[in-house]
Backbone bond lengths (Angstrom), bond angles and torsions (degrees), N, CA, C in turn:
res aa  C-N    CA-C-N  psi(-1)  N-CA   C-N-CA  omega(-1)  CA-C   N-CA-C  phi
1 X - - - 1.437 - - 1.522 110.68 -
2 X 1.324 116.90 -38.48 1.458 120.62 178.87 1.526 110.51 -63.14
3 X 1.330 116.19 -38.36 1.466 120.26 -179.70 1.528 110.35 -64.89
4 X 1.305 117.46 -40.87 1.460 121.65 -179.40 1.531 109.99 -65.96
5 X 1.318 116.89 -45.48 1.457 121.37 178.72 1.522 110.70 -62.79
6 X 1.305 117.39 -43.14 1.464 122.00 178.16 1.537 110.73 -62.35
7 X 1.318 117.70 -41.84 1.470 122.33 179.44 1.522 111.10 -63.30
8 X 1.317 118.16 -42.18 1.469 121.86 179.90 1.525 110.49 -65.60
9 X 1.323 117.46 -42.79 1.470 121.06 178.83 1.526 109.81 -64.72
10 X 1.313 118.21 -43.71 1.467 122.05 179.69 1.527 110.93 -62.97
11 X 1.310 117.38 -42.30 1.465 121.92 179.54 1.528 110.91 -64.85
12 X 1.317 117.19 -42.20 1.463 121.98 179.75 1.529 110.60 -63.94
13 X 1.318 117.64 -45.16 1.463 121.24 179.22 1.529 111.57 -65.57
14 X 1.309 117.00 -41.94 1.462 121.24 179.76 1.521 110.89 -63.56
15 X 1.306 117.10 -43.63 1.464 121.36 179.25 1.522 110.51 -63.59
16 X 1.299 117.85 -41.20 1.459 122.10 179.40 1.514 112.40 -65.97
17 X 1.329 116.78 -36.79 1.464 121.12 -178.73 1.525 111.10 -70.34
18 X 1.338 117.62 -42.10 1.456 121.60 -174.74 1.531 113.83 -91.74
19 X 1.305 118.50 -2.54 1.464 120.27 179.23 1.523 109.49 -70.07
20 X 1.313 116.04 134.34 1.458 119.95 179.32 1.515 110.12 -97.45
21 X 1.310 114.26 158.83 1.455 120.65 -178.95 1.520 110.69 -78.02
22 X 1.294 115.22 161.12 1.458 123.12 174.39 1.527 108.01 -100.43
23 X 1.323 116.72 152.45 1.470 121.86 179.94 1.524 112.09 -56.14
24 X 1.334 116.45 -39.97 1.465 120.26 -178.67 1.527 112.87 -67.38
25 X 1.349 117.87 -17.66 1.460 121.29 179.15 1.527 112.45 -83.24
26 X 1.339 117.51 -20.45 1.468 120.04 -174.11 1.521 114.00 -117.55
27 X 1.348 117.71 -21.27 1.462 120.10 -176.07 1.518 111.30 -137.14
28 X 1.314 114.97 144.05 1.459 121.74 175.65 1.522 107.08 -122.73
29 X 1.338 115.04 116.65 1.464 119.68 176.26 1.521 105.90 -93.55
30 X 1.346 115.90 119.58 1.464 121.10 -172.49 1.528 111.87 -53.04
31 X 1.329 117.57 -49.95 1.460 122.54 177.71 1.516 107.62 -133.52
32 X 1.321 117.44 122.41 1.462 120.26 -177.69 1.524 112.89 -86.70
33 X 1.343 117.81 -12.28 1.462 122.53 175.67 1.523 108.34 -132.59
34 X 1.326 115.50 126.60 1.463 120.92 176.91 1.523 108.06 -116.71
35 X 1.331 115.40 125.46 1.460 121.94 177.37 1.526 107.17 -96.56
36 X 1.335 116.52 113.76 1.461 121.38 -179.22 1.526 112.40 -79.37
37 X 1.331 116.92 -7.14 1.462 120.49 -179.85 1.515 110.93 71.73
38 X 1.330 116.31 -146.78 1.463 121.28 179.25 1.520 108.75 -91.05
39 X 1.333 115.13 123.19 1.460 120.35 178.65 1.521 108.77 -122.52
40 X 1.340 116.01 150.60 1.459 120.50 -177.66 1.520 110.81 -78.38
41 X 1.322 114.55 145.26 1.467 121.52 178.65 1.522 109.34 -60.13
42 X 1.330 116.29 145.56 1.472 124.78 -179.85 1.522 112.59 62.15
43 X 1.321 117.35 24.39 1.460 122.14 177.50 1.527 107.93 -121.49
44 X 1.360 118.39 86.77 1.469 120.03 -179.15 1.526 110.79 -52.67
45 X 1.325 115.77 129.86 1.460 121.06 -173.54 1.521 110.55 -123.64
46 X 1.346 117.46 127.10 1.467 120.40 -179.43 1.532 113.11 -90.90
47 X 1.315 114.92 152.78 1.463 123.45 170.67 1.521 105.59 -128.13
48 X 1.322 117.29 132.16 1.466 120.70 -177.54 1.521 109.42 -115.34
49 X 1.334 114.78 122.31 1.460 122.55 178.41 1.527 108.01 -99.54
50 X 1.345 116.92 128.23 1.463 121.78 176.04 1.517 108.94 -85.93
51 X 1.355 116.16 130.03 1.464 122.57 179.97 1.525 107.97 -117.98
52 X 1.330 116.74 116.42 1.463 121.44 -179.49 1.523 109.51 -105.66
53 X 1.325 116.22 133.45 1.460 122.21 176.53 1.530 108.27 -78.28
54 X 1.332 117.22 110.24 1.468 121.06 179.05 1.529 111.30 -102.68
55 X 1.340 116.37 4.92 1.463 120.75 179.46 1.514 111.32 -88.44
56 X 1.333 115.10 -172.19 1.471 120.88 -179.49 1.525 112.15 -102.98
57 X 1.330 117.04 -7.05 1.462 121.84 179.36 1.521 109.40 -119.18
58 X 1.339 116.14 165.58 1.458 120.14 177.34 1.530 109.86 -58.05
59 X 1.329 115.66 144.98 1.466 122.65 -179.78 1.526 109.04 -110.62
60 X 1.326 115.85 135.00 1.463 120.66 178.45 1.525 108.55 -126.37
61 X 1.335 115.37 126.22 1.467 120.03 175.06 1.526 105.68 -83.69
62 X 1.328 116.89 113.04 1.465 120.45 -178.99 1.523 111.70 -78.10
63 X 1.328 116.87 -39.88 1.455 120.46 179.79 1.511 110.74 -157.95
64 X 1.325 114.51 152.03 1.468 122.67 173.43 1.522 104.97 -140.73
65 X 1.330 115.59 91.45 1.460 121.22 -171.88 1.512 112.49 -103.26
66 X 1.350 116.67 127.73 1.459 119.03 173.02 1.524 109.69 -71.73
67 X 1.320 116.52 155.54 1.461 120.40 -179.02 1.526 112.16 -90.07
68 X 1.347 117.22 0.68 1.464 120.26 177.23 1.525 109.24 -146.32
69 X 1.324 115.85 170.31 1.461 120.94 -178.99 1.513 113.83 -83.06
70 X 1.328 118.19 -1.79 1.459 121.25 -177.58 1.529 112.29 -89.29
71 X 1.313 116.52 0.43 1.465 121.06 -179.26 1.528 108.82 -128.01
72 X 1.314 115.84 135.86 1.468 121.67 178.35 1.523 107.09 -111.83
73 X 1.332 116.20 138.73 1.460 118.06 -179.44 1.522 111.48 -121.18
74 X 1.316 113.87 153.97 1.457 123.05 174.19 1.526 105.46 -145.52
75 X 1.313 117.37 156.55 1.460 119.63 -178.31 1.522 110.31 -159.54
76 X 1.319 115.62 167.91 1.460 122.24 177.88 1.522 108.46 -63.36
77 X 1.325 116.22 119.62 1.472 120.80 -177.73 1.532 112.18 -88.69
78 X 1.333 116.98 -24.60 1.462 121.27 179.89 1.529 110.70 -81.88
79 X 1.320 115.60 163.48 1.465 120.22 176.62 1.520 109.22 -68.03
80 X 1.325 114.85 144.11 1.461 121.61 178.88 1.525 106.97 -104.36
81 X 1.329 116.69 119.45 1.469 122.15 -178.02 1.534 109.85 -68.47
82 X 1.341 117.15 155.14 1.472 120.18 177.53 1.528 111.36 -53.98
83 X 1.326 115.60 131.59 1.460 120.99 180.00 1.524 114.28 85.94
84 X 1.309 117.57 -11.53 1.467 121.55 -178.76 1.528 110.46 -93.28
85 X 1.346 115.41 168.82 1.458 121.23 -175.39 1.524 111.47 -123.74
86 X 1.331 115.18 139.53 1.455 122.88 173.45 1.524 108.09 -118.53
87 X 1.319 116.61 -164.54 1.458 119.37 -178.26 1.528 112.33 -144.54
88 X 1.316 114.98 159.95 1.464 123.45 166.99 1.519 104.71 -130.34
89 X 1.328 115.76 124.40 1.463 120.94 -178.49 1.523 108.77 -111.56
90 X 1.329 116.61 124.12 1.463 122.59 177.87 1.527 107.66 -117.21
91 X 1.345 116.64 122.50 1.464 120.96 179.94 1.514 109.13 -112.49
92 X 1.339 115.46 120.86 1.470 121.84 179.85 1.528 108.24 -93.05
93 X 1.356 117.50 133.73 1.462 120.11 -173.30 1.528 115.00 -77.04
94 X 1.310 120.67 -17.83 1.468 125.55 173.90 1.523 113.69 56.57
95 X 1.310 117.95 45.39 1.465 121.74 178.02 1.519 111.90 -84.52
96 X 1.326 118.13 -40.74 1.459 121.96 -174.58 1.522 111.70 -97.82
97 X 1.318 115.91 133.14 1.458 121.60 179.89 1.536 109.33 -74.04
98 X 1.319 115.97 140.03 1.460 121.29 177.27 1.521 112.46 127.04
99 X 1.317 115.35 -177.34 1.462 122.28 179.92 1.534 109.94 -73.56
100 X 1.324 116.38 147.76 1.463 120.45 176.26 1.520 109.79 -143.36
101 X 1.319 114.46 153.79 1.462 123.04 173.57 1.519 106.45 -146.94
102 X 1.321 117.32 113.81 1.462 122.76 -175.89 1.527 109.78 -121.00
103 X 1.325 114.96 143.43 1.463 121.11 -176.25 1.527 110.42 -116.57
104 X 1.319 115.32 150.70 1.457 122.79 172.46 1.524 106.99 -125.77
105 X 1.321 116.05 141.45 1.459 120.21 174.59 1.526 107.98 -103.16
106 X 1.321 115.70 132.76 1.464 122.13 -175.38 1.522 108.58 -116.53
107 X 1.335 116.18 132.31 1.469 122.55 179.35 1.514 108.18 -121.62
108 X 1.326 116.01 125.25 1.462 122.57 176.45 1.524 109.20 -101.53
109 X 1.323 117.00 142.66 1.467 121.96 179.04 1.528 109.68 -61.52
110 X 1.342 116.19 135.13 1.452 121.86 178.01 1.513 114.33 84.49
111 X 1.323 118.13 -0.58 1.466 121.81 178.88 1.515 108.99 -108.64
112 X 1.318 115.40 140.83 1.459 118.33 -178.55 1.521 113.01 -92.53
113 X 1.325 118.58 -4.69 1.462 120.35 178.10 1.524 110.46 -113.23
114 X 1.323 115.28 169.41 1.450 121.53 178.14 1.521 108.16 -118.45
115 X 1.298 115.58 149.15 1.458 122.75 179.62 1.525 107.97 -105.04
116 X 1.322 118.02 144.89 1.454 122.34 178.19 1.524 109.35 -112.68
117 X 1.348 115.89 131.81 1.460 121.24 175.21 1.530 107.47 -123.79
118 X 1.338 116.37 157.58 1.460 120.73 -170.92 1.522 111.86 -134.94
119 X 1.348 115.35 141.28 1.462 121.22 166.81 1.522 106.95 -120.22
120 X 1.329 114.90 143.99 1.458 118.68 179.73 1.520 109.12 -148.11
121 X 1.320 115.05 168.29 1.451 120.41 179.41 1.505 110.55 163.46
122 X 1.339 115.03 -161.75 1.459 120.90 179.80 1.519 108.52 -137.14
123 X 1.334 115.62 130.65 1.459 121.40 176.49 1.528 107.00 -92.83
124 X 1.340 115.81 125.27 1.460 120.73 178.41 1.517 109.53 -112.38
125 X 1.322 116.26 158.03 1.461 121.61 -178.57 1.517 109.30 -64.71
126 X 1.301 115.46 136.17 1.452 121.59 -179.58 1.524 108.23 -88.09
127 X 1.319 117.29 98.28 1.464 121.80 -178.06 1.528 112.16 -68.42
128 X 1.323 116.47 -23.54 1.454 120.18 -177.14 1.522 113.12 -80.75
129 X 1.316 117.32 -13.16 1.463 120.07 -175.59 1.527 109.42 -72.36
130 X 1.297 116.84 125.87 1.460 121.76 178.20 1.516 108.99 -87.17
131 X 1.319 115.66 140.92 1.453 119.96 178.35 1.520 107.31 -83.32
132 X 1.304 116.51 119.34 1.460 121.31 -179.50 1.524 109.17 -77.46
133 X 1.351 117.53 135.01 1.464 119.15 178.24 1.522 110.43 -68.05
134 X 1.312 114.64 150.21 1.464 119.43 178.91 1.513 108.91 -67.35
135 X 1.319 118.52 139.57 1.459 120.49 -179.85 1.529 110.44 -66.07
136 X 1.353 116.18 140.73 1.463 120.13 -179.29 1.517 110.87 -86.97
137 X 1.293 117.24 -28.04 1.464 121.05 178.38 1.512 108.63 -132.81
138 X 1.306 115.93 149.16 1.457 118.51 175.60 1.514 108.10 -87.17
139 X 1.322 117.25 141.24 1.460 119.32 179.97 1.519 110.27 -65.78
140 X 1.321 115.92 141.56 1.456 122.06 -179.95 1.514 107.87 -119.61
141 X 1.294 116.24 135.46 1.461 120.73 178.42 1.524 109.28 -62.94
142 X 1.332 116.38 146.46 1.450 120.60 -177.32 1.515 112.98 -60.20
143 X 1.301 118.27 -34.07 1.453 121.18 -176.19 1.528 112.77 -81.11
144 X 1.324 117.81 -15.02 1.457 119.95 -177.95 1.516 109.77 -83.36
145 X 1.326 118.77 131.29 1.461 120.66 -179.89 1.520 110.31 -75.19
146 X 1.337 115.89 145.06 1.450 121.33 175.56 1.517 106.82 -90.92
147 X 1.336 116.74 118.14 1.457 120.50 -175.12 1.521 110.08 -88.05
148 X 1.313 118.52 -59.13 1.459 122.95 -178.11 1.511 109.36 -140.44
149 X 1.312 115.15 157.10 1.443 119.19 174.26 1.523 107.73 -148.22
150 X 1.324 116.71 124.85 1.452 121.49 178.39 1.513 107.22 -101.87
151 X 1.334 116.70 124.99 1.444 121.22 -179.87 1.519 108.05 -107.82
152 X 1.334 118.41 115.02 1.457 119.21 179.49 1.526 110.42 -72.47
153 X 1.340 116.29 148.28 1.455 120.91 178.09 1.511 109.30 -71.86
154 X 1.339 116.48 149.34 1.457 120.83 -178.92 1.518 109.69 -95.86
155 X 1.324 117.35 148.33 1.463 121.78 176.92 1.517 108.98 -78.50
156 X 1.319 116.93 145.02 1.456 120.62 177.71 1.511 108.82 -97.20
157 X 1.310 116.38 167.43 1.458 121.15 -177.53 1.523 111.81 -68.30
158 X 1.348 118.15 -28.20 1.458 120.64 -177.80 1.512 112.87 -90.28
159 X 1.303 117.29 -14.01 1.453 120.30 -177.06 1.521 109.94 -115.06
160 X 1.322 116.28 140.43 1.454 119.54 177.09 1.512 111.30 -98.64
161 X 1.339 115.72 -3.52 1.452 119.51 179.51 1.515 109.99 -98.63
162 X 1.301 116.34 153.12 1.458 121.99 177.72 1.509 107.12 -112.37
163 X 1.315 115.67 131.03 1.461 119.78 178.83 1.510 108.93 -66.46
164 X 1.334 117.12 145.58 1.463 118.80 179.84 1.520 111.15 -65.29
165 X 1.311 116.21 149.48 1.459 121.78 179.09 1.512 109.59 -69.00
166 X 1.361 114.44 148.62 1.455 119.41 178.06 1.512 109.19 -70.79
167 X 1.305 114.88 144.38 1.460 119.89 -179.91 1.523 108.68 -75.25
168 X 1.281 116.72 132.70 1.455 121.78 -179.33 1.519 109.49 -79.75
169 X 1.347 116.64 145.00 1.465 119.41 176.10 1.526 110.17 -67.47
170 X 1.299 116.43 162.02 1.469 121.99 -179.41 1.518 108.83 -58.61
171 X 1.345 115.94 143.46 1.458 121.08 -179.74 1.523 110.31 -72.96
172 X 1.324 113.99 140.34 1.464 120.05 177.32 1.524 108.49 -97.14
173 X 1.313 115.74 143.13 1.464 118.97 176.37 1.523 108.94 -76.87
174 X 1.293 114.70 134.60 1.460 119.87 177.29 1.524 106.96 -105.74
175 X 1.329 115.42 120.75 1.457 119.12 178.12 1.507 107.94 -107.97
176 X 1.319 117.03 137.45 1.451 120.05 -179.09 1.527 111.02 -68.87
177 X 1.321 115.33 145.38 1.464 120.58 178.53 1.513 109.91 -69.43
178 X 1.351 115.02 141.31 1.462 119.41 179.00 1.520 108.96 -87.03
179 X 1.316 117.46 140.40 1.489 120.30 -178.64 1.500 112.82 -73.37
């Protein structure tokens, strides 16, 4: 009987010593879902989650990983003292028009579970964005020599045909000057 009682006490103590904390026991995320509302296309928009340490020891955010490549995350890298607040910042790139819902998984040091937070909203077309004209020439560094340039003929208003481009002369080899 003594052996059985001793075994139960040993098992209980061992389980208590090696049990890990849960995220909800050490951290409180003020809002686990942030609705960004309607955001303009090509306008990366951040959402900031407040993380409060509700435990008795310092809290460390080990990782805050987005589940896709369209969201960038940043977070408090230093330890958060008991009662103090840190942050997790999720920035959505807003490239695709339409509704979105993106998740981040958060891991706290000393916790065996992960917490999930969400950003959502709708990307709308940016009417104010001006369409930039395509460049006609590529920029050339000042030190690079210009070897050849072919200029295509332009169409006139009365003609629907375009004259063929002039044939460029053979390229010359440029050798660097010796010092």
